[in-house]
C-alpha positions in Angstrom: 17.2 36.5 -45.0 16.9 32.8 -44.7 16.2 31.1 -41.3 18.4 28.1 -40.3 16.6 24.9 -39.6 18.3 22.5 -37.2 17.9 18.7 -37.1 18.9 17.6 -33.6 19.8 13.9 -33.2 20.4 11.9 -30.0 23.8 10.3 -29.1 24.0 7.5 -26.6 27.8 7.6 -27.0 30.6 9.0 -29.2 29.9 6.5 -32.0 26.3 7.5 -32.2 27.2 11.1 -32.1 29.6 10.9 -35.1 27.1 8.7 -36.9 24.4 11.4 -36.4 26.7 14.1 -37.9 27.6 11.8 -40.8 24.0 11.1 -41.6 22.8 14.7 -41.7 22.3 16.1 -38.1 22.9 19.8 -37.6 23.3 19.2 -33.9 23.7 16.4 -31.4 22.6 16.1 -27.8 24.5 13.8 -25.5 24.7 13.0 -21.8 27.8 13.5 -19.6 28.7 11.0 -16.9 26.1 12.4 -14.5 23.1 14.6 -14.2 21.5 13.7 -17.6 17.8 12.7 -17.8 18.9 9.2 -19.1 21.2 7.9 -16.3 22.1 4.9 -18.5 23.5 7.1 -21.2 26.6 8.8 -19.7 29.8 9.8 -21.5 33.2 11.1 -20.4 34.1 14.7 -21.0 37.0 13.5 -23.2 34.5 11.8 -25.5 32.3 14.9 -25.6 35.3 17.0 -26.5 36.1 14.6 -29.4 32.5 14.8 -30.6 32.7 18.6 -30.5 35.8 18.6 -32.6 34.2 16.3 -35.1 30.9 18.2 -35.3 32.4 21.6 -35.5 34.1 20.7 -38.8 30.6 20.9 -40.3 29.5 23.9 -38.2 27.3 21.3 -36.4 26.7 21.8 -32.6 26.9 19.7 -29.5 24.5 20.1 -26.6 25.0 18.3 -23.3 22.1 17.3 -21.1 22.6 18.4 -17.5 18.8 18.2 -17.0 18.2 16.3 -13.8 17.3 17.8 -10.5 20.3 18.2 -8.3 20.7 17.5 -4.6 22.7 19.7 -2.2 25.6 17.3 -2.0 25.9 17.3 -5.8 26.1 21.1 -6.4 29.9 21.3 -6.4 30.2 18.2 -8.7 27.8 20.0 -11.0 29.8 23.1 -11.0 33.0 21.2 -11.8 31.2 19.3 -14.6 30.1 22.6 -16.2 33.7 23.9 -16.0 34.9 20.8 -17.8 32.2 21.1 -20.4 33.2 24.7 -21.0 36.8 23.5 -21.8 35.5 20.7 -24.1 33.9 23.2 -26.5 30.2 22.4 -26.1 27.7 24.8 -27.6 24.9 24.6 -25.1 23.8 22.8 -21.9 20.2 21.6 -21.4 19.0 22.5 -17.9 16.1 21.6 -15.6 17.4 22.6 -12.2 17.5 26.4 -11.7 20.5 26.0 -9.4 22.6 26.1 -12.6 21.5 29.6 -13.2 22.8 30.6 -9.8 26.3 29.1 -10.6 26.6 30.1 -14.2 29.6 32.0 -15.6 30.1 30.1 -18.9 30.3 31.0 -22.5 28.0 28.2 -23.7 24.2 28.8 -24.2 21.6 27.4 -21.8 18.6 25.6 -23.2 15.5 25.1 -21.0 14.9 21.3 -21.1 11.4 20.0 -21.7 11.6 18.8 -18.1 10.9 22.4 -17.1 7.4 21.8 -18.4 7.2 24.4 -21.2 3.6 24.5 -22.5 2.5 28.1 -22.2 3.4 31.6 -23.6 4.0 32.8 -20.0 6.4 30.0 -19.2 8.4 30.5 -22.3 8.6 34.2 -21.8 9.7 33.7 -18.2 12.5 31.4 -19.3 13.5 33.8 -22.1 13.8 36.6 -19.5 16.0 34.4 -17.3 18.6 34.2 -20.1 17.7 30.9 -21.8 18.5 31.2 -25.5 16.3 28.2 -26.4 13.2 26.5 -24.9 12.4 22.8 -25.6 8.6 22.7 -25.8 6.3 20.1 -24.3 5.7 17.3 -26.7 1.9 17.7 -26.3 1.7 21.1 -28.0 -0.2 21.5 -31.3 1.2 23.3 -34.3 -1.2 26.2 -33.6 0.0 26.4 -30.0 3.6 26.5 -31.1 2.7 29.3 -33.5 1.1 31.3 -30.7 4.1 30.9 -28.5 6.5 32.0 -31.3 4.4 35.0 -32.2 4.2 36.1 -28.5 7.9 35.4 -27.8 9.7 35.6 -31.2 13.2 36.3 -29.7 13.8 32.8 -28.3 14.5 29.6 -30.2 11.9 26.9 -30.0 12.9 23.3 -30.1 10.2 20.7 -30.8 10.3 16.9 -30.6 9.5 15.3 -33.9 10.3 11.6 -33.5 10.6 8.9 -30.9 9.1 7.5 -27.7 6.5 9.5 -25.9 6.1 10.0 -22.2 2.4 9.9 -21.2 2.9 12.7 -18.6 4.1 16.2 -19.3 7.8 16.0 -18.9 9.1 17.0 -15.5 5.6 16.4 -14.0 5.8 12.6 -13.5 6.4 11.2 -10.1 4.9 7.7 -10.5 8.2 6.0 -10.9 9.5 7.6 -7.7 6.2 6.8 -5.8 6.1 3.1 -6.9 9.8 2.2 -7.2 11.9 5.0 -5.6 13.3 5.7 -9.0 12.9 9.3 -10.0 12.2 10.3 -13.6 13.6 13.7 -12.7 16.9 12.0 -11.8 17.2 10.0 -15.0 16.0 6.7 -13.5 12.5 6.3 -14.8 11.2 2.7 -14.3 8.6 3.2 -17.1 5.5 2.9 -15.0 3.5 4.0 -18.1 4.6 0.9 -20.1 3.1 -1.5 -17.5 -0.2 -3.5 -17.7 -3.3 -2.2 -15.8 -6.9 -3.0 -15.2 -9.3 -0.1 -15.5 -11.9 -0.1 -12.8 -15.0 2.0 -12.1 -16.1 3.2 -8.7 -17.9 -0.1 -8.0 -14.8 -2.1 -8.8 -16.2 -3.3 -12.2 -13.4 -4.2 -14.6 -13.7 -2.2 -17.8 -10.4 -3.1 -19.3 -8.2 -6.1 -18.2 -4.4 -6.4 -18.4 -4.0 -3.6 -21.0 -1.1 -1.1 -21.4 -3.5 1.8 -20.9 -0.8 4.5 -20.4 1.5 3.2 -23.2 1.6 5.6 -26.2 2.7 5.0 -29.7 5.9 6.6 -30.9 5.9 10.1 -32.3 6.5 10.7 -36.0 6.2 14.2 -37.4 8.1 13.9 -40.6 5.1 15.0 -42.6 4.6 18.0 -40.3 8.1 19.5 -40.6 7.2 22.2 -43.0 4.2 23.2 -40.9 6.3 23.3 -37.7 8.9 25.5 -39.5 6.1 27.8 -40.6 4.9 27.9 -37.0 8.3 29.1 -35.8 10.1 26.0 -34.7 13.9 26.3 -35.0 15.1 22.9 -34.0 13.6 19.5 -34.8 14.5 16.9 -32.1 14.7 13.2 -32.5 14.2 11.3 -29.2 16.5 8.3 -28.4 19.6 8.7 -26.2 19.2 5.0 -25.3 18.9 3.9 -28.9 21.6 2.1 -30.9 23.6 3.5 -33.8 21.3 1.9 -36.5 18.3 3.8 -35.1 20.4 7.1 -35.2 21.6 6.5 -38.7 18.2 5.6 -40.2 16.0 8.2 -38.5 18.5 11.0 -38.9 18.9 10.3 -42.6 15.2 10.2 -43.1 14.5 13.6 -41.4 17.6 15.2 -43.0 16.4 14.3 -46.5 12.9 15.6 -45.7 14.4 18.9 -44.4 16.4 19.2 -47.6 13.3 18.8 -49.7 11.6 21.6 -47.8 14.6 23.9 -48.3 14.8 23.2 -52.0 11.1 24.3 -52.3 11.7 27.4 -50.2 15.3 28.5 -50.7 14.4 32.1 -49.9 13.0 31.2 -46.5 15.1 28.4 -45.0 18.6 27.0 -45.0 20.3 24.2 -43.0 22.0 25.2 -39.7 25.2 23.3 -40.6 27.3 22.7 -43.6 27.8 19.6 -45.8 25.7 17.2 -47.8 25.4 13.4 -47.2 25.5 10.4 -49.4 23.9 7.2 -48.1 24.4 3.5 -49.0 20.8 2.8 -48.0 17.4 4.2 -48.4 16.1 5.5 -45.1 12.8 3.9 -43.9 11.3 4.8 -40.6 9.1 1.7 -40.6 12.3 -0.4 -40.2 13.4 1.3 -37.0 12.1 0.5 -33.5 8.6 1.9 -33.1 5.4 1.0 -31.3 3.3 2.3 -34.2 3.4 6.0 -35.1 1.4 9.1 -34.2 1.8 12.8 -34.7 0.3 13.1 -31.2 -1.6 16.4 -30.7 0.0 18.2 -33.7 -3.4 18.6 -35.4 -5.5 18.4 -32.3 -6.8 15.6 -30.1 -7.3 12.2 -31.6 -8.1 8.8 -30.2 -5.5 6.5 -31.9 -2.4 7.6 -30.0 -2.1 4.7 -27.5 -0.7 1.2 -27.9 -2.9 -0.8 -25.5 -1.8 -4.3 -26.6 2.0 -4.0 -26.2 4.7 -1.5 -25.2 7.2 -3.3 -27.4 8.2 -2.6 -31.0 6.0 -4.4 -33.6 7.9 -2.9 -36.6 6.6 -2.8 -40.2 3.5 -4.6 -41.4 4.7 -7.2 -44.0 1.5 -9.1 -44.8 -1.0 -11.7 -43.5 -0.5 -15.4 -42.7 -2.0 -17.4 -45.6 -1.4 -21.1 -45.3 0.2 -23.0 -42.4 2.0 -26.4 -42.6 3.8 -28.4 -39.9 7.1 -26.5 -40.1 6.3 -23.5 -42.3 3.7 -21.0 -43.5 3.2 -18.6 -46.4 2.6 -14.9 -46.3 0.2 -12.9 -48.5 1.8 -9.6 -49.3 4.5 -8.0 -51.4 7.3 -8.0 -48.8 10.5 -9.9 -49.3 12.2 -11.8 -46.5 15.7 -12.9 -45.5 17.1 -15.7 -43.3 17.3 -14.3 -39.8 14.4 -11.8 -40.0 12.5 -11.3 -36.7 8.7 -11.4 -37.1 5.9 -11.0 -34.6 2.1 -10.9 -34.3 -0.7 -10.4 -31.8 -2.3 -13.7 -30.7 -5.8 -14.3 -29.6 -5.0 -13.1 -26.1 -3.7 -9.9 -27.6 -0.2 -10.8 -26.5 2.8 -10.2 -28.7 4.5 -13.3 -30.0 7.8 -13.2 -31.8 9.9 -15.6 -33.7 13.0 -15.8 -35.9 12.9 -17.0 -39.5 15.3 -19.8 -40.1 14.9 -20.2 -43.9 13.1 -18.4 -46.7 11.7 -19.9 -49.9 9.9 -17.1 -51.7 6.9 -16.2 -49.6 7.2 -19.5 -47.6 8.9 -19.0 -44.2 10.4 -21.7 -42.1 10.7 -20.5 -38.4 13.3 -21.9 -36.0 10.2 -23.0 -34.0 6.6 -22.7 -35.2 4.8 -20.2 -33.0 1.9 -21.7 -31.0 -0.5 -18.8 -31.7 0.0 -18.5 -35.4 -3.3 -18.6 -37.3 -4.4 -17.9 -41.0 -5.4 -14.3 -41.4 -3.2 -12.9 -38.7 -1.4 -9.6 -39.5 2.4 -10.1 -39.5 5.0 -7.5 -38.6 8.8 -7.5 -39.0 10.6 -6.0 -36.0 14.1 -7.1 -37.2 15.1 -6.7 -40.8 18.2 -8.7 -41.3 19.2 -7.2 -44.6 18.5 -3.6 -43.5 20.5 -4.1 -40.3 23.4 -5.5 -42.3 23.5 -2.3 -44.4 23.5 -0.1 -41.3 26.1 -2.2 -39.5 28.7 -1.0 -42.1 29.8 2.6 -42.9 26.6 3.9 -44.4 27.0 7.6 -45.1 29.6 10.1 -46.1 29.3 13.8 -45.4 31.2 16.4 -47.4 31.4 20.1 -47.7 31.6 21.2 -51.3 34.2 23.9 -52.1 35.6 25.6 -55.2 39.3 26.5 -55.5 40.9 29.4 -57.3 44.7 29.5 -58.0 46.3 32.8 -59.0 49.9 34.0 -59.3 51.1 36.7 -57.0 54.2 38.9 -57.1 56.3 36.4 -55.2 54.4 33.2 -55.5 50.9 31.9 -55.7 47.5 32.3 -53.8 45.1 29.5 -53.4 41.6 30.7 -52.3 38.1 29.4 -51.7 35.5 32.1 -51.0 36.9 34.5 -48.4 39.5 32.0 -47.2 43.0 32.2 -48.9 46.6 31.3 -48.3 49.8 32.5 -50.0 53.0 30.5 -50.8 56.2 32.3 -51.7 58.1 30.4 -54.4 59.8 31.4 -57.6 57.7 31.5 -60.7 58.8 28.8 -63.3 57.4 28.7 -66.8 56.0 25.3 -67.6 57.5 23.4 -70.6 54.4 21.1 -70.7 50.7 21.7 -69.9 50.2 21.7 -66.1 46.5 22.2 -65.8 45.6 18.5 -65.3 48.3 17.9 -62.7 47.4 21.1 -60.8 43.7 20.1 -60.6 44.6 16.5 -59.6 46.9 17.7 -56.8 44.6 20.4 -55.4 41.6 18.2 -55.3 43.2 15.4 -53.3 41.2 16.2 -50.2 41.1 12.6 -48.9 39.8 12.2 -45.4 39.0 15.9 -44.9 35.4 16.9 -44.7 35.8 18.8 -48.0 35.4 17.9 -51.7 36.2 20.2 -54.6 33.7 20.7 -57.3 35.8 23.0 -59.5 39.3 24.6 -59.7 39.5 28.0 -61.3 42.7 28.7 -63.3 43.2 31.6 -65.6 43.3 30.6 -69.3 46.9 31.8 -69.6 48.1 30.1 -66.5 51.4 28.5 -67.7 53.5 28.0 -64.5 55.2 24.9 -63.2 54.5 24.2 -59.5 56.0 21.1 -58.0 53.4 18.6 -56.7 54.8 18.9 -53.2 54.2 22.7 -53.3 50.7 22.2 -54.6 50.1 19.8 -51.7 51.4 22.3 -49.2 49.0 25.0 -50.6 46.1 22.6 -50.3 47.1 21.6 -46.7 47.5 25.3 -45.7 44.1 26.2 -47.1 42.3 23.3 -45.4 44.0 24.3 -42.1 42.8 27.9 -42.5 39.3 26.6 -43.2 39.3 24.7 -39.9 40.4 27.8 -38.0 37.7 29.9 -39.7 35.2 27.4 -38.5 36.1 27.7 -34.8 33.4 29.3 -32.6 33.6 32.7 -31.1 33.1 32.6 -27.3 30.2 34.6 -25.9 30.2 36.3 -22.6 27.2 35.8 -20.4 26.1 37.0 -17.0 26.0 34.4 -14.3 23.7 35.4 -11.5 20.0 36.3 -12.0 17.7 37.5 -9.3 15.0 35.1 -8.0 11.8 35.3 -9.9 8.6 33.3 -9.6 6.1 32.7 -12.3 3.2 34.3 -10.5 2.1 31.0 -8.9 2.4 29.2 -5.6 5.5 27.0 -5.5 4.9 23.2 -5.0 6.7 20.0 -5.4 5.9 20.2 -9.1 8.6 22.9 -9.4 11.2 20.2 -8.7 13.2 22.3 -6.2 15.8 19.9 -4.9 18.6 22.0 -3.4 19.3 25.2 -1.5 20.4 27.1 -4.6 17.2 26.4 -6.4 15.2 27.3 -3.3 17.1 30.6 -3.1 16.3 31.2 -6.8 12.5 30.7 -6.2 12.6 32.6 -2.9 11.5 29.8 -0.7 13.0 28.6 2.6 13.8 25.0 1.7 13.6 22.5 -1.2 10.2 21.1 -1.9 10.9 18.4 -4.5 8.7 15.3 -4.3 11.9 13.1 -4.3 12.8 14.7 -0.9 9.5 15.1 0.8 6.7 13.6 -1.1 3.6 15.7 -1.4 -0.1 15.9 -2.1 -0.9 16.2 -5.8 -1.0 14.3 -9.0 1.7 11.7 -9.8 1.1 12.4 -13.5 -0.4 15.2 -15.5 -1.4 14.0 -19.0 -3.0 15.6 -22.0 -3.7 12.1 -23.1 -7.0 10.9 -21.7 -8.2 7.3 -21.3 -11.8 8.4 -21.0 -11.6 10.1 -24.4 -9.6 7.2 -26.0 -12.3 4.7 -24.9 -15.1 6.8 -26.2 -16.5 8.0 -22.9 -15.7 11.7 -23.2 -18.8 13.9 -22.9 -17.0 16.8 -24.6 -15.7 14.9 -27.6 -17.7 11.7 -27.8 -16.3 9.1 -30.2 -18.8 6.2 -29.8 -22.3 5.7 -31.2 -23.7 5.9 -27.7 -24.0 2.2 -27.0 -21.3 2.1 -24.3 -22.4 1.2 -20.9 -22.3 4.1 -18.5 -19.3 4.5 -16.2 -19.5 5.2 -12.5 -16.7 7.6 -11.5 -14.1 7.9 -10.3 -12.1 5.5 -12.4 -9.0 3.6 -11.2 -5.9 2.0 -12.7 -4.9 -1.2 -11.0 -1.5 -2.9 -11.2 -1.0 -6.6 -11.1 0.1 -6.3 -7.5 -3.2 -4.7 -6.5 -2.0 -1.1 -6.1 -4.6 1.4 -7.4 -4.3 4.9 -8.9 -7.3 7.2 -9.1 -7.9 9.1 -12.4 -9.1 12.7 -12.3 -10.6 14.1 -15.5 -10.0 17.9 -15.6 -12.3 18.5 -18.5 -12.1 22.3 -18.3 -8.4 22.0 -19.2 -8.7 18.7 -21.2 -6.2 17.0 -18.8 -6.1 13.7 -17.1 -4.4 13.5 -13.7 -3.2 10.3 -12.0 -3.2 10.2 -8.2 -2.0 7.6 -5.7 -4.9 5.5 -4.5 -5.0 7.1 -1.0 -5.8 10.5 -2.6 
């Protein structure tokens, strides 16, 4: 039996959601008006219902993010939202706050959001036992770790991130934005502390690195690891980006969909797609042309040093060549890339600052900027972060998704039957012998599927079929069959239990459990909420698998340098431009870096 593989794409809004389906997504995740981990990406329940109707034509699914922590005065609003989502036809809701388990009596599935910090076999098994049908794993896990979780807990779906921006902290375990700016990442209001510039200091105050983006990571790209992830037991491959525009969704979804199809063609006995339909594109997907800070597959194959983007947290785009010759108002580029008027280019200047400019005119490989950049020098590497021609293609309808069917027409005792697979309709009309051949007209009328999601590859007619059927009746048969197809595609509702007994994960509860309301406190069996957002607390502001010490070559366990680095005096500190400091703790036994407030 083949195992379905799901490509899960982000939707900032209804337009992005439909574009994701059109470009090959098997499922879409979208935020409602409140309680999603991207507060700036909210949508009405009416739009979510419309997206469900559109997606379900292709047996694609819609998941809604209700994955923030919830305060006591929001519990009733959350309950009402879940009731509305139930009516809209969503397939699952992503959850962080365990209060939702306490109020649950709905037919949709619950998925444990990555914000519940899912990095161990024990945690995944615990979530499975609570009734979660799927667990979204921590981005930091390796392929081998994913395999170990799947082998230990094979009866729960595993969702893995494969593309997009990376948080430096384990999701759900970052309190830096709340501490510094009173904007909680667990409330969907992250201020992107990790994209800021820092100095790195040693215990004596010596500056080791100055004004670098020391916590800013490159973007994830695991397109070359999809087959290995599937072999390890991953079910769903998730693209990050609920704040990204529709061009990003189109390009990235199409690229990953095509790669999944290639894997399935190689292993048709092992895998299939989780939804129906095939896509045709007006463009060639290219991940280098979409917003990215440079790509990494993170910890998929183990720890590696080149996962950070110290120089800039912004998108540099694709490398297009080096600066060759500079004149007063123009310069030439050495490379094979072609350019268009309006392209956006950038480079890192001598101060390691990103400089960008717009191309006003192109003459072969000679470019005339609107204004010559001050820092441009021969030999500089040049990047394109805005491809005018590619954006033009994606600004138009750029994909069509269709479900291929075959039709069969047969006479019955009192009329005709039109069928496709197990779906059929009957029409009672008198038989009339045809005076002229009717085959061409019958095929033409039955295959006029127009704006439906279907296209017909073949019409099966008996060789002796010699009946005249008016075109209007053929059209009625076709309409009836397509309507029946749509009914067949509707989802069966599943009944699930609502209340589960409190259960701890054999550990002491702390603010890291993100208990923000009385229902969640009851679930964990504690007297009152303990969330950092409510009470603060002693402990790390960030827990990171990424390690600055390792990246700079100072790790004693995995040394990267030749030994000529000057010794460091610990502890190390990060310092913001305003002078605030954050102590770094290197938990080498667990290969983890923790970030503490400076008074810790």
